[in-house]
ChimeraX commands (.cxc) that place a marker at each C-alpha (Angstrom):
marker #1 position 0.41,-4.07,-17.25 radius 0.5
marker #1 position -0.17,-3.36,-13.55 radius 0.5
marker #1 position -1.81,-5.79,-11.15 radius 0.5
marker #1 position -4.97,-3.94,-10.13 radius 0.5
marker #1 position -6.17,-4.79,-6.61 radius 0.5
marker #1 position -9.75,-3.76,-5.90 radius 0.5
marker #1 position -10.28,-3.61,-2.13 radius 0.5
marker #1 position -14.06,-3.86,-1.76 radius 0.5
marker #1 position -14.62,-2.80,1.84 radius 0.5
marker #1 position -17.34,-1.74,4.21 radius 0.5
marker #1 position -17.24,1.44,6.31 radius 0.5
marker #1 position -15.56,1.82,9.73 radius 0.5
marker #1 position -13.15,-0.94,8.90 radius 0.5
marker #1 position -9.37,-1.19,8.58 radius 0.5
marker #1 position -9.58,-0.26,4.90 radius 0.5
marker #1 position -7.59,2.96,5.29 radius 0.5
marker #1 position -4.93,1.12,7.31 radius 0.5
marker #1 position -4.66,-1.41,4.46 radius 0.5
marker #1 position -4.32,1.45,1.99 radius 0.5
marker #1 position -1.55,2.95,4.12 radius 0.5
marker #1 position 0.03,-0.50,4.36 radius 0.5
marker #1 position 0.16,-0.99,0.59 radius 0.5
marker #1 position 1.31,2.62,0.14 radius 0.5
marker #1 position 4.57,1.67,1.88 radius 0.5
marker #1 position 5.46,-0.71,-0.94 radius 0.5
marker #1 position 7.79,0.90,-3.51 radius 0.5
marker #1 position 6.09,-1.13,-6.25 radius 0.5
marker #1 position 2.55,0.05,-5.45 radius 0.5
marker #1 position 0.40,3.09,-6.25 radius 0.5
marker #1 position -2.71,3.57,-4.07 radius 0.5
marker #1 position -6.01,5.30,-4.91 radius 0.5
marker #1 position -8.56,6.33,-2.28 radius 0.5
marker #1 position -12.26,5.65,-3.05 radius 0.5
marker #1 position -12.45,6.99,-6.62 radius 0.5
marker #1 position -16.19,6.17,-6.87 radius 0.5
marker #1 position -17.24,8.21,-3.83 radius 0.5
marker #1 position -18.70,11.13,-5.82 radius 0.5
marker #1 position -20.56,8.69,-8.09 radius 0.5
marker #1 position -22.08,7.03,-5.04 radius 0.5
marker #1 position -23.12,10.32,-3.42 radius 0.5
marker #1 position -24.69,11.59,-6.64 radius 0.5
marker #1 position -26.60,8.38,-7.39 radius 0.5
marker #1 position -27.92,7.81,-3.87 radius 0.5
marker #1 position -28.20,11.35,-2.51 radius 0.5
marker #1 position -26.56,10.06,0.69 radius 0.5
marker #1 position -25.86,12.85,3.18 radius 0.5
marker #1 position -22.34,12.03,4.28 radius 0.5
marker #1 position -19.93,14.35,6.09 radius 0.5
marker #1 position -18.04,16.37,3.48 radius 0.5
marker #1 position -20.60,15.61,0.74 radius 0.5
marker #1 position -20.36,19.06,-0.82 radius 0.5
marker #1 position -16.55,18.98,-1.00 radius 0.5
marker #1 position -16.52,15.48,-2.50 radius 0.5
marker #1 position -19.04,16.34,-5.21 radius 0.5
marker #1 position -17.22,19.56,-6.02 radius 0.5
marker #1 position -13.80,17.96,-6.39 radius 0.5
marker #1 position -14.40,14.52,-7.95 radius 0.5
marker #1 position -15.75,13.08,-11.19 radius 0.5
marker #1 position -19.40,11.97,-10.76 radius 0.5
marker #1 position -19.41,9.71,-13.82 radius 0.5
marker #1 position -18.83,6.25,-12.38 radius 0.5
marker #1 position -18.17,4.49,-15.69 radius 0.5
marker #1 position -15.63,7.14,-16.67 radius 0.5
marker #1 position -13.92,6.81,-13.30 radius 0.5
marker #1 position -13.68,3.06,-13.82 radius 0.5
marker #1 position -11.92,3.54,-17.14 radius 0.5
marker #1 position -9.48,6.08,-15.70 radius 0.5
marker #1 position -8.84,4.80,-12.16 radius 0.5
marker #1 position -9.63,1.09,-12.20 radius 0.5
marker #1 position -8.58,0.21,-15.75 radius 0.5
marker #1 position -6.07,2.99,-16.42 radius 0.5
marker #1 position -2.38,2.62,-17.19 radius 0.5
marker #1 position 0.00,3.18,-14.29 radius 0.5
marker #1 position 3.77,3.33,-13.88 radius 0.5
marker #1 position 3.82,1.05,-10.83 radius 0.5
marker #1 position 3.60,-2.76,-11.12 radius 0.5
marker #1 position 0.77,-2.81,-8.54 radius 0.5
marker #1 position -2.23,-0.49,-8.16 radius 0.5
marker #1 position -4.19,-0.77,-4.90 radius 0.5
marker #1 position -7.65,0.82,-5.09 radius 0.5
marker #1 position -9.44,1.30,-1.80 radius 0.5
marker #1 position -13.10,0.99,-2.74 radius 0.5
marker #1 position -16.34,0.74,-0.76 radius 0.5
marker #1 position -18.76,-2.04,-1.64 radius 0.5
marker #1 position -21.78,0.25,-1.61 radius 0.5
marker #1 position -20.09,2.58,-4.11 radius 0.5
marker #1 position -20.61,-0.09,-6.82 radius 0.5
marker #1 position -24.27,0.83,-7.15 radius 0.5
marker #1 position -25.67,1.43,-10.67 radius 0.5
marker #1 position -22.51,0.33,-12.48 radius 0.5
marker #1 position -21.61,-2.32,-15.05 radius 0.5
marker #1 position -19.49,-4.82,-13.10 radius 0.5
marker #1 position -17.68,-6.23,-16.12 radius 0.5
marker #1 position -14.59,-4.25,-15.08 radius 0.5
marker #1 position -14.24,-6.64,-12.12 radius 0.5
marker #1 position -13.29,-9.38,-14.60 radius 0.5
marker #1 position -9.97,-7.58,-15.12 radius 0.5
marker #1 position -9.19,-6.95,-11.45 radius 0.5
marker #1 position -8.07,-8.86,-8.38 radius 0.5
marker #1 position -10.82,-8.22,-5.85 radius 0.5
marker #1 position -10.28,-8.46,-2.10 radius 0.5
marker #1 position -13.32,-8.16,0.15 radius 0.5
marker #1 position -12.83,-6.58,3.57 radius 0.5
marker #1 position -15.53,-7.23,6.17 radius 0.5
marker #1 position -16.04,-6.42,9.83 radius 0.5
marker #1 position -18.32,-7.92,12.48 radius 0.5
marker #1 position -21.39,-5.64,12.38 radius 0.5
marker #1 position -21.72,-5.87,16.16 radius 0.5
marker #1 position -18.41,-4.01,16.33 radius 0.5
marker #1 position -18.90,-1.86,13.23 radius 0.5
marker #1 position -22.41,-0.41,13.68 radius 0.5
marker #1 position -21.78,1.51,16.96 radius 0.5
marker #1 position -18.91,3.25,15.18 radius 0.5
marker #1 position -20.81,3.91,11.95 radius 0.5
marker #1 position -23.48,5.95,13.71 radius 0.5
marker #1 position -20.87,8.57,14.59 radius 0.5
marker #1 position -20.82,9.57,10.91 radius 0.5
marker #1 position -24.20,8.25,9.72 radius 0.5
marker #1 position -26.72,8.62,12.58 radius 0.5
marker #1 position -29.44,6.44,10.99 radius 0.5
marker #1 position -27.65,3.76,8.98 radius 0.5
marker #1 position -29.36,1.18,6.79 radius 0.5
marker #1 position -28.20,-2.19,5.49 radius 0.5
marker #1 position -27.04,-0.47,2.30 radius 0.5
marker #1 position -24.78,1.83,4.34 radius 0.5
marker #1 position -22.92,-1.18,5.79 radius 0.5
marker #1 position -22.00,-2.53,2.30 radius 0.5
marker #1 position -22.42,-6.12,3.55 radius 0.5
marker #1 position -25.27,-7.06,1.21 radius 0.5
marker #1 position -23.41,-5.55,-1.75 radius 0.5
marker #1 position -20.18,-7.33,-0.77 radius 0.5
marker #1 position -22.05,-10.63,-0.75 radius 0.5
marker #1 position -23.43,-9.87,-4.23 radius 0.5
marker #1 position -19.92,-9.07,-5.45 radius 0.5
marker #1 position -18.58,-12.30,-3.95 radius 0.5
marker #1 position -21.30,-14.39,-5.60 radius 0.5
marker #1 position -20.92,-12.54,-8.91 radius 0.5
marker #1 position -17.18,-13.20,-9.02 radius 0.5
marker #1 position -17.69,-16.87,-8.24 radius 0.5
marker #1 position -20.17,-17.09,-11.11 radius 0.5
marker #1 position -17.51,-15.85,-13.54 radius 0.5
marker #1 position -14.89,-18.25,-12.17 radius 0.5
marker #1 position -12.98,-16.00,-9.77 radius 0.5
marker #1 position -12.21,-16.75,-6.13 radius 0.5
marker #1 position -11.90,-13.40,-4.37 radius 0.5
marker #1 position -9.93,-13.23,-1.13 radius 0.5
marker #1 position -11.81,-12.16,1.98 radius 0.5
marker #1 position -10.21,-10.31,4.87 radius 0.5
marker #1 position -11.89,-9.79,8.22 radius 0.5
marker #1 position -10.85,-6.79,10.33 radius 0.5
marker #1 position -10.53,-8.82,13.53 radius 0.5
marker #1 position -8.32,-11.41,11.85 radius 0.5
marker #1 position -6.11,-8.71,10.29 radius 0.5
marker #1 position -5.57,-6.97,13.62 radius 0.5
marker #1 position -5.01,-10.25,15.47 radius 0.5
marker #1 position -1.99,-11.08,13.26 radius 0.5
marker #1 position -1.22,-8.37,10.66 radius 0.5
marker #1 position 1.92,-10.02,9.32 radius 0.5
marker #1 position 0.46,-13.52,9.16 radius 0.5
marker #1 position -2.75,-12.44,7.44 radius 0.5
marker #1 position -0.98,-10.08,5.02 radius 0.5
marker #1 position 1.48,-12.84,4.11 radius 0.5
marker #1 position -1.43,-15.12,3.28 radius 0.5
marker #1 position -3.12,-12.37,1.28 radius 0.5
marker #1 position 0.04,-11.62,-0.71 radius 0.5
marker #1 position 0.48,-15.31,-1.51 radius 0.5
marker #1 position -3.11,-15.61,-2.70 radius 0.5
marker #1 position -2.97,-12.53,-4.95 radius 0.5
marker #1 position 0.47,-13.40,-6.31 radius 0.5
marker #1 position 2.74,-10.70,-4.86 radius 0.5
marker #1 position 5.72,-10.88,-2.52 radius 0.5
marker #1 position 5.11,-9.81,1.08 radius 0.5
marker #1 position 7.05,-6.69,2.08 radius 0.5
marker #1 position 7.81,-5.98,5.77 radius 0.5
marker #1 position 7.37,-2.27,5.02 radius 0.5
marker #1 position 3.62,-2.95,4.93 radius 0.5
marker #1 position 3.52,-3.27,8.72 radius 0.5
marker #1 position 4.50,0.31,9.64 radius 0.5
marker #1 position 4.05,3.87,8.42 radius 0.5
marker #1 position 4.67,7.40,9.67 radius 0.5
marker #1 position 1.92,9.12,11.67 radius 0.5
marker #1 position -0.10,11.70,9.78 radius 0.5
marker #1 position -1.84,11.86,6.40 radius 0.5
marker #1 position -0.53,10.63,3.07 radius 0.5
marker #1 position -0.88,12.52,-0.23 radius 0.5
marker #1 position -3.34,9.95,-1.59 radius 0.5
marker #1 position -5.92,10.58,1.18 radius 0.5
marker #1 position -9.35,11.54,-0.11 radius 0.5
marker #1 position -10.73,15.02,0.56 radius 0.5
marker #1 position -13.02,13.43,3.17 radius 0.5
marker #1 position -10.07,12.50,5.42 radius 0.5
marker #1 position -10.81,15.22,8.03 radius 0.5
marker #1 position -14.19,13.59,8.69 radius 0.5
marker #1 position -13.14,9.92,8.77 radius 0.5
marker #1 position -9.37,9.49,9.27 radius 0.5
marker #1 position -8.68,10.87,12.74 radius 0.5
marker #1 position -7.56,7.55,14.18 radius 0.5
marker #1 position -5.45,6.40,11.23 radius 0.5
marker #1 position -3.56,9.71,11.21 radius 0.5
marker #1 position -2.45,9.03,14.78 radius 0.5
marker #1 position -1.29,5.50,13.98 radius 0.5
marker #1 position 2.04,4.10,12.86 radius 0.5
marker #1 position 0.84,0.58,12.13 radius 0.5
marker #1 position -2.04,-1.83,12.70 radius 0.5
marker #1 position -3.48,-1.36,16.18 radius 0.5
marker #1 position -4.09,-4.44,18.37 radius 0.5
marker #1 position -7.63,-5.77,18.18 radius 0.5
marker #1 position -9.80,-4.48,21.02 radius 0.5
marker #1 position -13.49,-5.44,21.05 radius 0.5
marker #1 position -15.99,-2.80,22.07 radius 0.5
marker #1 position -16.96,-3.16,25.73 radius 0.5
marker #1 position -20.05,-0.92,25.81 radius 0.5
marker #1 position -23.47,-2.59,25.54 radius 0.5
marker #1 position -24.74,-2.82,21.98 radius 0.5
marker #1 position -27.27,-0.01,21.29 radius 0.5
marker #1 position -30.85,-1.22,21.41 radius 0.5
marker #1 position -31.88,0.92,18.44 radius 0.5
marker #1 position -29.36,-0.86,16.19 radius 0.5
marker #1 position -30.41,-4.42,16.99 radius 0.5
marker #1 position -32.84,-4.76,14.08 radius 0.5
marker #1 position -30.14,-3.59,11.66 radius 0.5
marker #1 position -27.67,-5.99,13.26 radius 0.5
marker #1 position -30.10,-8.83,12.56 radius 0.5
marker #1 position -30.17,-7.79,8.89 radius 0.5
marker #1 position -26.39,-7.63,8.70 radius 0.5
marker #1 position -25.41,-10.87,10.39 radius 0.5
marker #1 position -26.50,-13.37,7.68 radius 0.5
marker #1 position -24.39,-11.54,5.10 radius 0.5
marker #1 position -21.42,-11.18,7.45 radius 0.5
marker #1 position -21.52,-14.82,8.60 radius 0.5
marker #1 position -21.79,-16.03,4.99 radius 0.5
marker #1 position -18.67,-14.09,3.98 radius 0.5
marker #1 position -16.69,-14.71,7.16 radius 0.5
marker #1 position -16.60,-18.47,6.60 radius 0.5
marker #1 position -14.31,-17.81,3.60 radius 0.5
marker #1 position -12.09,-15.21,5.30 radius 0.5
marker #1 position -8.35,-15.63,5.78 radius 0.5
marker #1 position -7.79,-16.58,9.42 radius 0.5
marker #1 position -4.99,-15.41,11.71 radius 0.5
marker link #1:1,2 radius 0.2
marker link #1:2,3 radius 0.2
marker link #1:3,4 radius 0.2
marker link #1:4,5 radius 0.2
marker link #1:5,6 radius 0.2
marker link #1:6,7 radius 0.2
marker link #1:7,8 radius 0.2
marker link #1:8,9 radius 0.2
marker link #1:9,10 radius 0.2
marker link #1:10,11 radius 0.2
marker link #1:11,12 radius 0.2
marker link #1:12,13 radius 0.2
marker link #1:13,14 radius 0.2
marker link #1:14,15 radius 0.2
marker link #1:15,16 radius 0.2
marker link #1:16,17 radius 0.2
marker link #1:17,18 radius 0.2
marker link #1:18,19 radius 0.2
marker link #1:19,20 radius 0.2
marker link #1:20,21 radius 0.2
marker link #1:21,22 radius 0.2
marker link #1:22,23 radius 0.2
marker link #1:23,24 radius 0.2
marker link #1:24,25 radius 0.2
marker link #1:25,26 radius 0.2
marker link #1:26,27 radius 0.2
marker link #1:27,28 radius 0.2
marker link #1:28,29 radius 0.2
marker link #1:29,30 radius 0.2
marker link #1:30,31 radius 0.2
marker link #1:31,32 radius 0.2
marker link #1:32,33 radius 0.2
marker link #1:33,34 radius 0.2
marker link #1:34,35 radius 0.2
marker link #1:35,36 radius 0.2
marker link #1:36,37 radius 0.2
marker link #1:37,38 radius 0.2
marker link #1:38,39 radius 0.2
marker link #1:39,40 radius 0.2
marker link #1:40,41 radius 0.2
marker link #1:41,42 radius 0.2
marker link #1:42,43 radius 0.2
marker link #1:43,44 radius 0.2
marker link #1:44,45 radius 0.2
marker link #1:45,46 radius 0.2
marker link #1:46,47 radius 0.2
marker link #1:47,48 radius 0.2
marker link #1:48,49 radius 0.2
marker link #1:49,50 radius 0.2
marker link #1:50,51 radius 0.2
marker link #1:51,52 radius 0.2
marker link #1:52,53 radius 0.2
marker link #1:53,54 radius 0.2
marker link #1:54,55 radius 0.2
marker link #1:55,56 radius 0.2
marker link #1:56,57 radius 0.2
marker link #1:57,58 radius 0.2
marker link #1:58,59 radius 0.2
marker link #1:59,60 radius 0.2
marker link #1:60,61 radius 0.2
marker link #1:61,62 radius 0.2
marker link #1:62,63 radius 0.2
marker link #1:63,64 radius 0.2
marker link #1:64,65 radius 0.2
marker link #1:65,66 radius 0.2
marker link #1:66,67 radius 0.2
marker link #1:67,68 radius 0.2
marker link #1:68,69 radius 0.2
marker link #1:69,70 radius 0.2
marker link #1:70,71 radius 0.2
marker link #1:71,72 radius 0.2
marker link #1:72,73 radius 0.2
marker link #1:73,74 radius 0.2
marker link #1:74,75 radius 0.2
marker link #1:75,76 radius 0.2
marker link #1:76,77 radius 0.2
marker link #1:77,78 radius 0.2
marker link #1:78,79 radius 0.2
marker link #1:79,80 radius 0.2
marker link #1:80,81 radius 0.2
marker link #1:81,82 radius 0.2
marker link #1:82,83 radius 0.2
marker link #1:83,84 radius 0.2
marker link #1:84,85 radius 0.2
marker link #1:85,86 radius 0.2
marker link #1:86,87 radius 0.2
marker link #1:87,88 radius 0.2
marker link #1:88,89 radius 0.2
marker link #1:89,90 radius 0.2
marker link #1:90,91 radius 0.2
marker link #1:91,92 radius 0.2
marker link #1:92,93 radius 0.2
marker link #1:93,94 radius 0.2
marker link #1:94,95 radius 0.2
marker link #1:95,96 radius 0.2
marker link #1:96,97 radius 0.2
marker link #1:97,98 radius 0.2
marker link #1:98,99 radius 0.2
marker link #1:99,100 radius 0.2
marker link #1:100,101 radius 0.2
marker link #1:101,102 radius 0.2
marker link #1:102,103 radius 0.2
marker link #1:103,104 radius 0.2
marker link #1:104,105 radius 0.2
marker link #1:105,106 radius 0.2
marker link #1:106,107 radius 0.2
marker link #1:107,108 radius 0.2
marker link #1:108,109 radius 0.2
marker link #1:109,110 radius 0.2
marker link #1:110,111 radius 0.2
marker link #1:111,112 radius 0.2
marker link #1:112,113 radius 0.2
marker link #1:113,114 radius 0.2
marker link #1:114,115 radius 0.2
marker link #1:115,116 radius 0.2
marker link #1:116,117 radius 0.2
marker link #1:117,118 radius 0.2
marker link #1:118,119 radius 0.2
marker link #1:119,120 radius 0.2
marker link #1:120,121 radius 0.2
marker link #1:121,122 radius 0.2
marker link #1:122,123 radius 0.2
marker link #1:123,124 radius 0.2
marker link #1:124,125 radius 0.2
marker link #1:125,126 radius 0.2
marker link #1:126,127 radius 0.2
marker link #1:127,128 radius 0.2
marker link #1:128,129 radius 0.2
marker link #1:129,130 radius 0.2
marker link #1:130,131 radius 0.2
marker link #1:131,132 radius 0.2
marker link #1:132,133 radius 0.2
marker link #1:133,134 radius 0.2
marker link #1:134,135 radius 0.2
marker link #1:135,136 radius 0.2
marker link #1:136,137 radius 0.2
marker link #1:137,138 radius 0.2
marker link #1:138,139 radius 0.2
marker link #1:139,140 radius 0.2
marker link #1:140,141 radius 0.2
marker link #1:141,142 radius 0.2
marker link #1:142,143 radius 0.2
marker link #1:143,144 radius 0.2
marker link #1:144,145 radius 0.2
marker link #1:145,146 radius 0.2
marker link #1:146,147 radius 0.2
marker link #1:147,148 radius 0.2
marker link #1:148,149 radius 0.2
marker link #1:149,150 radius 0.2
marker link #1:150,151 radius 0.2
marker link #1:151,152 radius 0.2
marker link #1:152,153 radius 0.2
marker link #1:153,154 radius 0.2
marker link #1:154,155 radius 0.2
marker link #1:155,156 radius 0.2
marker link #1:156,157 radius 0.2
marker link #1:157,158 radius 0.2
marker link #1:158,159 radius 0.2
marker link #1:159,160 radius 0.2
marker link #1:160,161 radius 0.2
marker link #1:161,162 radius 0.2
marker link #1:162,163 radius 0.2
marker link #1:163,164 radius 0.2
marker link #1:164,165 radius 0.2
marker link #1:165,166 radius 0.2
marker link #1:166,167 radius 0.2
marker link #1:167,168 radius 0.2
marker link #1:168,169 radius 0.2
marker link #1:169,170 radius 0.2
marker link #1:170,171 radius 0.2
marker link #1:171,172 radius 0.2
marker link #1:172,173 radius 0.2
marker link #1:173,174 radius 0.2
marker link #1:174,175 radius 0.2
marker link #1:175,176 radius 0.2
marker link #1:176,177 radius 0.2
marker link #1:177,178 radius 0.2
marker link #1:178,179 radius 0.2
marker link #1:179,180 radius 0.2
marker link #1:180,181 radius 0.2
marker link #1:181,182 radius 0.2
marker link #1:182,183 radius 0.2
marker link #1:183,184 radius 0.2
marker link #1:184,185 radius 0.2
marker link #1:185,186 radius 0.2
marker link #1:186,187 radius 0.2
marker link #1:187,188 radius 0.2
marker link #1:188,189 radius 0.2
marker link #1:189,190 radius 0.2
marker link #1:190,191 radius 0.2
marker link #1:191,192 radius 0.2
marker link #1:192,193 radius 0.2
marker link #1:193,194 radius 0.2
marker link #1:194,195 radius 0.2
marker link #1:195,196 radius 0.2
marker link #1:196,197 radius 0.2
marker link #1:197,198 radius 0.2
marker link #1:198,199 radius 0.2
marker link #1:199,200 radius 0.2
marker link #1:200,201 radius 0.2
marker link #1:201,202 radius 0.2
marker link #1:202,203 radius 0.2
marker link #1:203,204 radius 0.2
marker link #1:204,205 radius 0.2
marker link #1:205,206 radius 0.2
marker link #1:206,207 radius 0.2
marker link #1:207,208 radius 0.2
marker link #1:208,209 radius 0.2
marker link #1:209,210 radius 0.2
marker link #1:210,211 radius 0.2
marker link #1:211,212 radius 0.2
marker link #1:212,213 radius 0.2
marker link #1:213,214 radius 0.2
marker link #1:214,215 radius 0.2
marker link #1:215,216 radius 0.2
marker link #1:216,217 radius 0.2
marker link #1:217,218 radius 0.2
marker link #1:218,219 radius 0.2
marker link #1:219,220 radius 0.2
marker link #1:220,221 radius 0.2
marker link #1:221,222 radius 0.2
marker link #1:222,223 radius 0.2
marker link #1:223,224 radius 0.2
marker link #1:224,225 radius 0.2
marker link #1:225,226 radius 0.2
marker link #1:226,227 radius 0.2
marker link #1:227,228 radius 0.2
marker link #1:228,229 radius 0.2
marker link #1:229,230 radius 0.2
marker link #1:230,231 radius 0.2
marker link #1:231,232 radius 0.2
marker link #1:232,233 radius 0.2
marker link #1:233,234 radius 0.2
marker link #1:234,235 radius 0.2
marker link #1:235,236 radius 0.2
marker link #1:236,237 radius 0.2
marker link #1:237,238 radius 0.2
marker link #1:238,239 radius 0.2
view
């Protein structure tokens, strides 16, 4: 039976880079956001590429869980890149059978980027509140999910990935640190709208904080986000 890694991320993070990283492992099969169509159908969210996603993917979230999260795979490891907010209106019992890794990012850095795709984001769009619920839920059932923070990953990719691999019980592979520029076959159909930067990369980019002043109109949302982010960050793997 494969080790199923559920990366529960927020948007505008290094989640796609982590998917590309795990895709370099010969023992790993990666899946890109299998619950995206479910999320769009349930919420009515107007994301870039919405029509294409709904036309090409299964909308039935519970069926997707059975096929993509709990399915049988040839590879020893299955890495599922998933967004925290995509877990809406689902039975979370499937998480009992998975190894969940939460990926967070400082909302002060994330929100100015998110508005490029979602002009009027809400707390739900950031996934932070849902990630906190997932974290608390897993603790209640006796699991201790790993938490990654984007800044820490980019500050020391090898060091943080080594710690992650140790905690989830797999051997670190140096191949995880580099990949060829361009798309990979597992990219979701939404890649043209979201993956411009990752397609130009060949590895984890150095961490560079945003230098522009934080937008005034996002400050109230930032205040909503910070308690959830700070709560999760205290448990994150550090560089």
